[in-house]
N, C-alpha and C positions, 0 to 999 in steps of 0.2 A: 462617684459617678464616673471618672477619667477610667477607673479597671474595667468598667463594664462597656464602654465603648471600644477598650482596647480588646478585650474579650471576644465582640462582635466581628471587630475586622480582623482577627485572627481567625477565626473560623470562617469568615469570609474568602481570605485568602488559601484557607487550606483547602477549602471545596474546589475553587478553582486549579489549585494546584495538583489538585488529587485527580481530577478529571482530565486535566492536561497530560499528566502523567499516563494518566490508564490509557488515553487517545493514542501517545506516542508509543507505546507497550504495544497494543494493539493492532496500529499499522506497521509496526516492525515483525509482529507474527504474520500477518498476513504479506509481509513482502518475502518473508522466509520461505513460507508453504509455498507463495506466490512463483518463486524463483526455481522452487523442485520441480513444481508443474510446468514451467516454461520450459525446463531443460527437459524434461520427460517425452514434453509433445514434440519438441525440436529432433530428439532422437524417433520418434516416432515417425515424423514428417521424412528423415532421411532414409528411413526404410522405405518409406513407400515411394518415394521417388526411383529407388532401384529395383521395383517391382512392375515395371511396365507403363502405358500408356494410361490406361484407366486410373489407376491410385494416384501417379502422378498430378493428373489435373486436381483430382481430392487434396494431394499434398500442398499445391500452389494457393487454394482456398485458406486450407488450414493455416498456411503459413502468414497469410496477411493477417488473419483473427488473432494467432498467438502475437505476432510484433504488435497489431493494436491492443491488445489487452495487457502486454507486458507494458506499452507506452503509457495506458490509462492507470495500471497498477501503479508502478513509480512515481508517474506526474502526480497522482494525486497525493500522493505522501509529501512530496517536493513540496507540491502548491499549498498543503495545509502547513506544513513547517515554514514557509516563508510567509505565509499570513501570520502566522503564531508571531514569528521574530517583528514583523512589522508593525503589528499591533501592540506589541509588548506583554503579551499574555504570559 
């Protein structure tokens, strides 16, 4: 009976550890892709500022969206890891 309970607890813990590890891996990859995308967008925005008044207005809008997206992307991962550490998962 004791062996069966131990096997069930082990399987239960392995599932949550596996899910937790997978989510951390996934968010890490998303942050890597997001960082490359953010840098690329900022370079494009820099070129748009150089090419006159029309593209400059568009670049100002893009700049806000890129910064907001960066905060959301990196903030979500930080919030998730904080909740995980606080809850003890």
